[in-house]
MDTraj code that builds the backbone (N, CA, C; nanometers):
import mdtraj as md
import numpy as np

residues = "MET ARG TYR LYS GLU ASN ILE VAL LEU LYS ASN GLY LYS GLU ALA ILE LEU ARG ASN GLY GLU ALA LYS ASP GLY SER ASP VAL TYR GLU ASN PHE ASN LEU THR HIS GLY GLU THR ASP PHE LEU LEU SER TYR PRO ASP GLU ASN SER PHE ASN PRO LYS GLU GLU ALA ASP PHE LEU GLU GLU LYS THR ASN SER SER ASN GLU ILE GLU ILE ILE ALA ILE ILE ASP GLY LYS ILE ALA GLY THR ALA GLY ILE GLU ALA VAL GLY LYS LYS TYR LYS ILE LYS HIS ARG ALA GLU PHE GLY ILE SER ILE LEU LYS GLU PHE TRP GLY ILE GLY LEU GLY LYS ALA LEU ALA ASN ALA CYS ILE LYS CYS ALA LYS GLU ALA GLY TYR GLU GLN LEU GLU LEU ASN LEU VAL ALA ASP ASN LYS ARG ALA LEU PHE LEU TYR GLU SER LEU GLY PHE LYS GLU PHE GLY ARG ASN PRO LYS GLY PHE ASN SER ARG ILE SER GLY PHE GLN GLU VAL ILE TYR MET LEU LEU GLU LEU".split()
xyz = np.array([
    [11.3277, 18.4028, 6.5023],
    [11.2384, 18.3309, 6.4039],
    [11.1125, 18.3100, 6.4454],
    [11.0198, 18.2928, 6.3487],
    [10.8757, 18.2877, 6.3917],
    [10.8254, 18.1436, 6.3357],
    [10.7394, 18.0819, 6.4106],
    [10.6868, 17.9415, 6.3924],
    [10.5649, 17.9558, 6.4669],
    [10.4589, 17.8733, 6.3939],
    [10.3248, 17.8469, 6.4324],
    [10.2658, 17.7280, 6.3762],
    [10.2171, 17.6390, 6.4503],
    [10.1500, 17.5046, 6.4115],
    [10.0626, 17.4627, 6.5116],
    [9.9468, 17.4271, 6.4723],
    [9.8439, 17.3478, 6.5496],
    [9.8559, 17.2105, 6.5197],
    [9.8641, 17.1276, 6.6146],
    [9.8676, 16.9778, 6.6178],
    [9.7744, 16.9177, 6.7025],
    [9.7404, 16.7773, 6.6615],
    [9.6675, 16.7063, 6.7613],
    [9.7561, 16.5957, 6.8236],
    [9.7506, 16.5769, 6.9305],
    [9.8319, 16.4767, 7.0130],
    [9.7644, 16.3490, 7.0162],
    [9.8420, 16.2561, 7.0635],
    [9.7975, 16.1133, 7.0975],
    [9.6705, 16.1066, 7.1666],
    [9.6418, 16.1924, 7.2619],
    [9.5354, 16.1880, 7.3464],
    [9.4170, 16.2829, 7.2994],
    [9.4269, 16.3236, 7.1766],
    [9.3304, 16.3858, 7.1052],
    [9.3162, 16.5298, 7.1413],
    [9.4003, 16.5881, 7.2357],
    [9.4077, 16.7254, 7.2733],
    [9.4817, 16.8042, 7.1497],
    [9.4468, 16.9390, 7.1320],
    [9.5141, 17.0241, 7.0447],
    [9.6201, 17.0953, 7.1164],
    [9.7489, 17.1008, 7.0534],
    [9.8647, 17.1904, 7.0987],
    [9.8846, 17.2848, 7.0069],
    [9.9120, 17.4224, 7.0490],
    [9.9691, 17.5205, 6.9657],
    [10.1156, 17.5305, 6.9900],
    [10.1865, 17.5151, 6.8802],
    [10.3292, 17.5203, 6.8968],
    [10.3598, 17.6622, 6.8260],
    [10.4258, 17.7537, 6.9022],
    [10.4640, 17.8869, 6.8311],
    [10.5865, 17.9435, 6.9038],
    [10.6533, 18.0362, 6.8434],
    [10.7589, 18.0967, 6.8931],
    [10.7164, 18.1699, 7.0353],
    [10.8101, 18.1673, 7.1348],
    [10.7766, 18.2424, 7.2552],
    [10.7937, 18.3903, 7.2372],
    [10.7103, 18.4737, 7.2901],
    [10.7297, 18.6126, 7.2721],
    [10.7465, 18.6824, 7.4114],
    [10.7799, 18.8146, 7.4171],
    [10.8058, 18.8806, 7.5411],
    [10.6937, 18.8536, 7.6464],
    [10.5627, 18.8738, 7.5831],
    [10.4493, 18.8552, 7.6716],
    [10.4406, 18.7193, 7.7571],
    [10.5227, 18.6303, 7.7036],
    [10.5143, 18.4871, 7.7526],
    [10.6272, 18.4668, 7.8686],
    [10.7038, 18.5772, 7.8910],
    [10.8093, 18.5579, 7.9847],
    [10.7938, 18.5083, 8.1229],
    [10.6815, 18.5511, 8.1927],
    [10.6638, 18.5103, 8.3240],
    [10.6177, 18.3493, 8.3267],
    [10.5289, 18.3177, 8.2112],
    [10.4788, 18.1853, 8.2106],
    [10.5940, 18.0896, 8.1757],
    [10.6943, 18.1262, 8.0738],
    [10.7924, 18.0521, 8.0510],
    [10.9042, 18.0303, 8.1676],
    [10.9108, 18.1348, 8.2370],
    [10.9925, 18.1349, 8.3513],
    [10.9455, 18.0334, 8.4524],
    [10.8092, 18.0289, 8.4619],
    [10.7509, 17.9389, 8.5686],
    [10.7622, 17.7994, 8.5101],
    [10.7495, 17.7807, 8.3856],
    [10.7558, 17.6504, 8.3201],
    [10.8931, 17.5918, 8.3405],
    [10.9996, 17.6821, 8.3258],
    [11.1349, 17.6264, 8.3270],
    [11.1631, 17.5753, 8.4704],
    [11.1130, 17.6514, 8.5639],
    [11.1336, 17.6078, 8.7183],
    [11.0528, 17.4870, 8.7479],
    [10.9424, 17.4644, 8.6760],
    [10.8757, 17.3319, 8.7154],
    [10.9258, 17.2097, 8.6413],
    [10.9562, 17.2308, 8.5027],
    [11.0239, 17.1206, 8.4428],
    [11.1482, 17.0750, 8.4929],
    [11.2402, 17.1736, 8.5206],
    [11.3584, 17.1407, 8.5773],
    [11.3586, 17.0820, 8.7199],
    [11.2500, 17.0882, 8.7871],
    [11.2153, 17.0314, 8.9249],
    [11.1592, 16.8812, 8.9027],
    [11.1169, 16.8508, 8.8000],
    [11.0313, 16.7312, 8.7824],
    [11.1242, 16.6134, 8.7251],
    [11.2359, 16.6379, 8.6616],
    [11.3291, 16.5340, 8.6285],
    [11.4672, 16.5747, 8.6605],
    [11.5490, 16.4784, 8.6564],
    [11.6945, 16.4812, 8.6880],
    [11.7680, 16.4579, 8.5498],
    [11.6915, 16.4710, 8.4248],
    [11.7545, 16.4597, 8.3006],
    [11.7982, 16.5794, 8.2416],
    [11.7648, 16.7046, 8.3004],
    [11.8012, 16.8397, 8.2363],
    [11.9231, 16.8885, 8.2970],
    [11.9670, 16.9821, 8.2273],
    [12.0962, 17.0339, 8.2544],
    [12.1139, 17.1171, 8.3932],
    [12.0116, 17.1605, 8.4396],
    [12.0163, 17.2572, 8.5613],
    [11.8903, 17.2259, 8.6502],
    [11.9072, 17.2828, 8.7683],
    [11.7943, 17.2690, 8.8652],
    [11.7269, 17.4024, 8.8786],
    [11.5999, 17.4143, 8.9161],
    [11.5250, 17.5273, 8.9407],
    [11.6045, 17.6561, 9.0020],
    [11.6768, 17.6308, 9.1054],
    [11.7601, 17.7252, 9.1782],
    [11.8734, 17.7732, 9.0959],
    [11.8998, 17.7026, 8.9824],
    [12.0096, 17.7626, 8.8915],
    [11.9610, 17.8321, 8.7700],
    [11.8375, 17.8655, 8.7810],
    [11.7804, 17.9397, 8.6547],
    [11.8387, 18.0715, 8.6644],
    [11.9040, 18.1109, 8.5319],
    [11.9957, 18.2341, 8.5362],
    [11.8968, 18.3426, 8.4973],
    [11.7664, 18.3248, 8.4733],
    [11.6887, 18.4395, 8.4347],
    [11.5700, 18.4689, 8.5413],
    [11.5340, 18.5907, 8.5371],
    [11.4037, 18.6326, 8.6099],
    [11.3007, 18.6455, 8.5097],
    [11.1719, 18.6731, 8.5328],
    [11.0764, 18.6839, 8.4310],
    [11.1079, 18.7870, 8.3336],
    [11.1595, 18.9112, 8.3692],
    [11.1751, 18.9994, 8.2793],
    [11.2935, 18.9652, 8.1756],
    [11.3983, 18.9037, 8.2274],
    [11.5168, 18.8554, 8.1560],
    [11.4572, 18.7416, 8.0593],
    [11.3731, 18.6579, 8.1066],
    [11.3063, 18.5514, 8.0118],
    [11.2351, 18.6085, 7.9127],
    [11.1631, 18.7269, 7.9289],
    [11.0843, 18.7925, 7.8431],
    [11.1784, 18.8648, 7.7220],
    [11.2919, 18.9053, 7.7733],
    [11.3877, 18.9653, 7.6918],
    [11.4580, 18.8575, 7.5972],
    [11.4810, 18.7367, 7.6530],
    [11.5273, 18.6319, 7.5808],
    [11.4568, 18.5935, 7.4700],
    [11.3073, 18.5809, 7.4998],
    [11.2143, 18.5248, 7.4036],
    [11.2057, 18.6228, 7.2997],
    [11.2023, 18.7466, 7.3244],
    [11.1889, 18.8617, 7.2274],
    [11.3217, 18.8441, 7.1340],
    [11.4292, 18.8358, 7.1758],
    [11.5592, 18.8118, 7.1160],
    [11.5587, 18.6907, 7.0163],
    [11.4934, 18.5793, 7.0581],
    [11.4921, 18.4724, 6.9696],
    [11.3739, 18.4892, 6.8550],
    [11.2634, 18.5739, 6.9023],
    [11.1709, 18.5825, 6.7947],
    [11.2220, 18.6839, 6.6897],
    [11.3123, 18.7774, 6.7221],
    [11.3669, 18.8665, 6.6180],
    [11.4862, 18.8093, 6.5476],
    [11.5311, 18.6773, 6.5942],
    [11.6701, 18.6237, 6.5329],
    [11.6294, 18.5501, 6.4007],
    [11.7224, 18.5508, 6.3170],
    [11.7083, 18.4881, 6.1897],
    [11.7452, 18.3383, 6.1881],
    [11.8146, 18.2934, 6.2908],
    [11.8601, 18.1672, 6.2905],
    [11.8429, 18.0898, 6.4389],
    [11.7732, 18.1512, 6.5335],
    [11.7588, 18.0973, 6.6643],
    [11.5988, 18.1128, 6.7010],
    [11.5606, 18.0169, 6.7825],
    [11.4124, 18.0109, 6.8174],
    [11.3986, 17.9545, 6.9541],
    [11.2777, 17.9882, 7.0236],
    [11.2458, 17.9165, 7.1359],
    [11.0935, 17.9081, 7.1103],
    [11.0503, 17.7731, 7.1107],
    [10.9213, 17.7419, 7.0685],
    [10.8463, 17.7071, 7.1978],
    [10.7146, 17.7470, 7.2166],
    [10.6584, 17.7061, 7.3456],
    [10.5337, 17.6261, 7.2789],
    [10.4923, 17.5220, 7.3555],
    [10.3675, 17.4333, 7.3343],
    [10.2659, 17.4755, 7.4311],
    [10.1500, 17.5039, 7.3885],
    [10.0458, 17.5458, 7.4744],
    [9.9303, 17.4511, 7.4576],
    [9.8834, 17.3961, 7.5646],
    [9.7793, 17.3023, 7.5732],
    [9.6659, 17.3451, 7.6743],
    [9.5446, 17.3671, 7.6249],
    [9.4289, 17.4129, 7.7191],
    [9.4924, 17.5298, 7.7808],
    [9.5445, 17.6290, 7.7068],
    [9.5919, 17.7473, 7.7763],
    [9.7157, 17.7621, 7.8598],
    [9.7775, 17.6356, 7.8788],
    [9.8949, 17.6240, 7.9630],
    [10.0234, 17.5917, 7.8798],
    [10.1356, 17.6553, 7.9311],
    [10.2587, 17.6130, 7.8600],
    [10.2897, 17.4751, 7.9180],
    [10.2982, 17.3869, 7.8282],
    [10.3245, 17.2512, 7.8638],
    [10.4602, 17.1977, 7.8378],
    [10.5252, 17.2980, 7.7426],
    [10.6703, 17.2630, 7.7160],
    [10.7386, 17.3682, 7.6338],
    [10.8670, 17.3552, 7.6222],
    [10.9480, 17.4476, 7.5497],
    [11.0553, 17.3602, 7.4614],
    [11.1120, 17.4216, 7.3612],
    [11.2207, 17.3714, 7.2986],
    [11.2824, 17.4844, 7.2186],
    [11.4060, 17.4668, 7.1897],
    [11.4699, 17.5722, 7.1077],
    [11.6021, 17.5285, 7.0339],
    [11.6464, 17.5978, 6.9365],
    [11.7631, 17.5832, 6.8678],
    [11.8391, 17.7199, 6.9061],
    [11.9875, 17.6813, 6.9149],
    [12.0526, 17.8099, 6.9303],
    [12.2069, 17.7820, 6.8626],
    [12.2423, 17.8658, 6.7918],
    [12.3701, 17.8494, 6.7249],
    [12.4869, 17.8061, 6.8098],
    [12.5686, 17.7335, 6.7662],
    [12.6900, 17.6811, 6.8453],
    [12.7852, 17.8174, 6.8623],
    [12.7855, 17.8750, 6.7520],
    [12.8748, 18.0101, 6.7457],
    [12.8754, 18.0667, 6.6020],
    [12.9281, 18.1693, 6.6020],
    [12.9274, 18.2604, 6.4891],
    [13.0471, 18.2522, 6.3927],
    [13.1586, 18.1893, 6.4503],
    [13.2673, 18.1935, 6.3709],
    [13.2369, 18.0859, 6.2443],
    [13.3186, 18.1217, 6.1389],
    [13.2851, 18.0311, 6.0134],
    [13.3049, 17.8871, 6.0244],
    [13.4054, 17.8295, 6.1065],
    [13.4182, 17.6934, 6.1460],
    [13.3025, 17.6163, 6.2017],
    [13.2336, 17.6849, 6.2791],
    [13.1153, 17.6216, 6.3663],
    [12.9759, 17.6818, 6.3214],
    [12.9612, 17.7822, 6.2331],
    [12.8322, 17.8444, 6.2141],
    [12.7403, 17.7542, 6.1497],
    [12.7785, 17.6430, 6.0968],
    [12.6774, 17.5422, 6.0333],
    [12.6076, 17.4591, 6.1463],
    [12.6556, 17.4856, 6.2734],
    [12.5943, 17.3974, 6.3775],
    [12.5088, 17.4662, 6.4735],
    [12.4107, 17.3861, 6.5293],
    [12.3191, 17.4491, 6.6165],
    [12.2839, 17.3421, 6.7192],
    [12.2650, 17.3814, 6.8493],
    [12.2407, 17.3023, 6.9568],
    [12.0645, 17.2971, 6.9825],
    [12.0358, 17.1828, 7.0247],
    [11.8769, 17.1706, 7.0553],
    [11.8571, 17.1197, 7.1838],
    [11.7478, 17.1949, 7.2578],
    [11.7145, 17.1474, 7.3813],
    [11.5719, 17.1650, 7.4039],
    [11.5040, 17.0839, 7.4881],
    [11.3701, 17.0421, 7.5075],
    [11.3378, 17.0310, 7.6571],
    [11.2155, 17.0655, 7.7042],
    [11.1727, 17.0460, 7.8334],
    [11.0186, 17.0324, 7.8189],
    [10.9612, 16.9377, 7.9010],
    [10.8205, 16.9257, 7.8953],
    [10.7658, 16.8990, 8.0312],
    [10.6525, 16.9535, 8.0751],
    [10.6079, 16.9183, 8.1980],
    [10.5604, 16.7774, 8.2077],
    [10.5861, 16.7011, 8.3128],
    [10.5647, 16.5672, 8.3338],
    [10.4112, 16.5230, 8.2920],
    [10.3399, 16.6005, 8.3396],
    [10.1843, 16.5759, 8.3073],
    [10.1640, 16.5617, 8.1531],
    [10.2386, 16.6003, 8.0600],
    [10.2370, 16.5973, 7.9209],
    [10.3343, 16.5142, 7.8597],
    [10.4013, 16.4070, 7.9255],
    [10.4776, 16.3185, 7.8753],
    [10.4102, 16.2187, 7.8162],
    [10.4534, 16.1423, 7.7134],
    [10.4082, 16.0255, 7.6481],
    [10.2797, 16.0559, 7.5512],
    [10.2553, 16.1869, 7.5116],
    [10.1433, 16.2113, 7.4342],
    [10.1817, 16.2568, 7.2858],
    [10.3186, 16.2599, 7.2781],
    [10.3650, 16.3105, 7.1194],
    [10.4109, 16.4416, 7.1265],
    [10.4030, 16.5158, 7.2433],
    [10.4616, 16.6540, 7.2517],
    [10.6129, 16.6712, 7.2119],
    [10.6790, 16.5807, 7.2717],
    [10.8295, 16.5804, 7.2489],
    [10.8609, 16.5595, 7.1105],
    [10.7995, 16.4766, 7.0362],
    [10.8197, 16.4385, 6.8976],
    [10.7794, 16.5665, 6.8037],
    [10.6744, 16.6241, 6.8466],
    [10.6107, 16.7408, 6.7794],
    [10.7202, 16.8671, 6.7894],
    [10.7651, 16.8801, 6.9118],
    [10.8426, 17.0017, 6.9379],
    [10.9927, 16.9800, 6.8672],
    [11.0347, 16.8547, 6.8997],
    [11.1625, 16.8128, 6.8190],
    [11.1518, 16.8405, 6.6647],
    [11.0481, 16.7950, 6.6005],
    [11.0249, 16.8075, 6.4665],
    [11.0072, 16.9478, 6.4084],
    [10.9457, 17.0437, 6.5043],
    [10.9245, 17.1900, 6.4767],
    [11.0869, 17.2380, 6.4810],
    [11.1553, 17.1946, 6.5764],
    [11.3007, 17.2624, 6.5871],
    [11.3816, 17.2076, 6.4622],
    [11.3684, 17.0887, 6.4240],
    [11.4352, 17.0387, 6.3163],
    [11.3950, 17.1243, 6.1823],
    [11.2696, 17.1410, 6.1650],
    [11.2225, 17.2307, 6.0691],
    [11.2833, 17.3663, 6.0626],
    [11.2817, 17.4237, 6.1741],
    [11.3431, 17.5715, 6.1969],
    [11.4863, 17.5681, 6.1665],
    [11.5637, 17.4540, 6.2115],
    [11.7099, 17.4406, 6.1779],
    [11.7443, 17.4496, 6.0385],
    [11.6628, 17.3902, 5.9695],
    [11.6858, 17.3508, 5.8287],
    [11.6544, 17.4928, 5.7707],
    [11.5526, 17.5667, 5.8038],
    [11.5074, 17.6972, 5.7475],
    [11.6306, 17.7913, 5.7749],
    [11.6832, 17.7877, 5.8921],
    [11.7848, 17.8790, 5.9232],
    [11.9090, 17.8507, 5.8467],
    [11.9287, 17.7282, 5.7873],
    [12.0575, 17.6967, 5.7033],
    [12.1547, 17.6234, 5.7596],
    [12.1308, 17.5610, 5.9060],
    [12.2143, 17.4789, 5.9739],
    [12.2260, 17.3443, 5.8779],
    [12.3455, 17.2942, 5.9106],
    [12.3813, 17.1609, 5.8530],
    [12.3827, 17.0573, 5.9420],
    [12.3748, 17.0988, 6.0688],
    [12.3875, 16.9858, 6.1772],
    [12.3083, 17.0409, 6.3246],
    [12.2449, 16.9525, 6.3577],
    [12.1676, 16.9944, 6.4913],
    [12.2158, 16.8906, 6.6029],
    [12.2696, 16.9516, 6.7087],
    [12.3214, 16.8638, 6.8105],
    [12.2532, 16.8699, 6.9487],
    [12.2472, 16.7628, 7.0477],
    [12.1965, 16.7601, 7.1554],
    [12.2906, 16.6787, 7.2510],
    [12.2634, 16.6896, 7.3859],
    [12.3261, 16.6160, 7.4857],
    [12.2248, 16.5673, 7.5734],
    [12.2270, 16.4286, 7.6103],
    [12.1334, 16.3570, 7.6565],
    [12.1828, 16.2630, 7.7748],
    [12.1034, 16.2572, 7.8939],
    [12.1438, 16.1598, 7.9949],
    [12.1322, 16.0233, 7.9408],
    [12.2221, 15.9346, 7.9483],
    [12.2166, 15.8044, 7.8988],
    [12.1039, 15.7268, 7.9512],
    [12.0660, 15.7455, 8.0891],
    [11.9617, 15.6762, 8.1489],
    [11.8071, 15.7232, 8.0983],
    [11.8034, 15.8206, 8.0297],
    [11.6652, 15.8757, 7.9625],
    [11.6421, 15.8056, 7.8417],
    [11.5947, 15.6753, 7.8744],
    [11.5739, 15.5833, 7.7621],
    [11.4641, 15.6357, 7.6511],
    [11.3544, 15.7021, 7.7186],
    [11.2542, 15.7410, 7.6219],
    [11.2819, 15.8457, 7.5384],
    [11.3820, 15.9564, 7.5879],
    [11.4199, 16.0500, 7.5063],
    [11.5341, 15.9939, 7.3952],
    [11.6056, 15.9003, 7.4269],
    [11.7065, 15.8424, 7.3405],
    [11.6351, 15.7750, 7.2240],
    [11.5216, 15.6982, 7.2631],
    [11.4410, 15.6260, 7.1533],
    [11.3746, 15.7326, 7.0677],
    [11.3292, 15.8469, 7.1208],
    [11.2632, 15.9545, 7.0228],
    [11.3766, 16.0021, 6.9464],
    [11.4951, 16.0496, 6.9932],
    [11.5827, 16.1099, 6.9005],
    [11.6429, 16.0239, 6.7943],
    [11.6483, 15.8840, 6.8442],
    [11.7126, 15.7872, 6.7425],
    [11.6087, 15.7774, 6.6277],
    [11.4746, 15.7686, 6.6712],
    [11.3522, 15.7628, 6.5696],
    [11.3666, 15.8710, 6.4697],
    [11.4002, 15.9962, 6.5171],
    [11.4186, 16.1048, 6.4242],
    [11.5514, 16.1126, 6.3366],
    [11.6338, 16.0256, 6.3641],
    [11.7534, 16.0161, 6.2854],
    [11.8830, 16.0841, 6.3545],
    [11.8830, 16.1136, 6.4755],
    [11.9856, 16.1563, 6.5392],
    [12.0779, 16.0343, 6.5724],
    [12.2093, 16.0688, 6.5632],
    [12.3216, 15.9609, 6.5775],
    [12.3961, 16.0014, 6.6859],
    [12.4406, 15.8954, 6.7688],
    [12.5403, 15.9217, 6.8706],
    [12.6679, 15.9276, 6.8092],
    [12.7587, 16.0241, 6.8700],
    [12.8862, 16.0484, 6.8285],
    [12.9844, 16.0538, 6.9513],
    [12.9370, 16.0258, 7.0671],
    [13.0219, 16.0225, 7.1792],
    [12.9538, 16.0142, 7.3144],
    [13.0340, 15.9798, 7.3994],
    [12.9807, 15.9775, 7.5420],
    [13.0753, 16.0327, 7.6511],
    [13.0306, 16.0913, 7.7510],
    [13.1058, 16.1338, 7.8514],
    [13.0499, 16.0685, 7.9979],
    [13.1267, 15.9949, 8.0493],
    [13.0783, 15.8925, 8.1774],
    [13.0437, 15.9901, 8.2766],
    [13.1064, 16.0911, 8.2975],
    [13.0769, 16.1947, 8.4062],
    [13.0350, 16.3243, 8.3553],
    [12.9548, 16.3317, 8.2699],
    [12.9061, 16.4506, 8.1953],
    [12.8156, 16.5313, 8.2866],
    [12.7377, 16.4610, 8.3693],
    [12.6643, 16.5541, 8.4696],
    [12.6943, 16.5019, 8.6021],
    [12.6851, 16.5837, 8.7042],
    [12.7048, 16.5453, 8.8364],
    [12.5625, 16.5775, 8.9107],
    [12.4737, 16.4699, 8.9267],
    [12.3458, 16.4929, 8.9721],
    [12.3451, 16.4950, 9.1323],
    [12.2622, 16.5973, 9.1681],
    [12.2622, 16.6023, 9.3253],
    [12.1753, 16.4896, 9.3761],
    [12.1016, 16.4074, 9.3048],
    [12.0267, 16.2951, 9.3518],
    [12.1251, 16.1760, 9.3327],
    [12.1696, 16.1493, 9.2045],
    [12.2227, 16.0109, 9.1821],
    [12.3633, 16.0070, 9.1481],
    [12.4380, 16.1214, 9.1758],
    [12.5774, 16.1385, 9.1472],
    [12.5990, 16.1487, 8.9971],
    [12.7173, 16.0893, 8.9491],
    [12.7585, 16.1126, 8.7980],
    [12.6723, 16.0487, 8.7078],
    [12.6197, 16.1245, 8.5966],
    [12.5423, 16.0601, 8.4959],
    [12.6218, 16.0738, 8.3722],
    [12.6000, 15.9588, 8.2873],
    [12.6715, 15.9591, 8.1564],
    [12.5873, 16.0464, 8.0647],
    [12.6641, 16.1191, 7.9886],
    [12.5978, 16.2041, 7.8832],
    [12.6341, 16.1481, 7.7371],
    [12.5327, 16.1305, 7.6625],
    [12.5433, 16.1077, 7.5248],
    [12.5407, 16.2119, 7.4283],
    [12.6381, 16.2457, 7.3471],
    [12.6345, 16.3371, 7.2417],
    [12.5798, 16.2945, 7.1149],
    [12.4629, 16.3691, 7.0563],
    [12.4060, 16.3136, 6.9431],
    [12.3956, 16.4358, 6.8490],
    [12.3887, 16.4006, 6.7206],
    [12.3725, 16.4944, 6.6125],
    [12.2797, 16.4261, 6.5013],
    [12.2232, 16.5361, 6.4331],
    [12.1369, 16.5025, 6.3229],
    [12.1850, 16.5912, 6.2096],
    [12.2288, 16.5156, 6.0984],
    [12.2739, 16.5905, 5.9746],
    [12.1305, 16.6385, 5.8990],
    [12.1510, 16.7650, 5.8785],
    [12.0113, 16.8189, 5.8196],
    [12.0242, 16.8136, 5.6540],
])
top = md.Topology()
chain = top.add_chain()
for i, resn in enumerate(residues, 1):
    res = top.add_residue(resn, chain, resSeq=i)
    for name in ("N", "CA", "C"):
        top.add_atom(name, md.element.get_by_symbol(name[0]), res)
traj = md.Trajectory(xyz[None], top)
């Protein structure tokens, strides 16, 4: 999928939101490792990155050429500040109406509206792709993200008290949320 939008954030800076492309592979790889090292609320740690820069480039190219999946990058002052994407839950008839949503933002760009902008871009893309439901997993202690997703209309549909096992804090409760499109 293709997406491009210029937005102005709360701090007055401009951000370019666009689909990631193969040429962004190394920068997105580096961004993944940085964001996943800055918070304990994401699914994995930097040492668990399953891609190298070339594989990241291939992944981005695949999403750009997809009709129903995307990886969006946010660029501020020439730097990738965050990424977000939607991915099909599956291709089988019974689940092809569902997509998963994920987002990560460098800590220096938290609190300026970038998360909301990326989430809205993914919601727009999910609707365009024909999905009827967008889903996400969220660590219950991530109150800022919970507030954001609830403000966008996501509803909780379950919890897993030992959903994540953090290297730092032990078990983390995971909230399952969905947005009907």
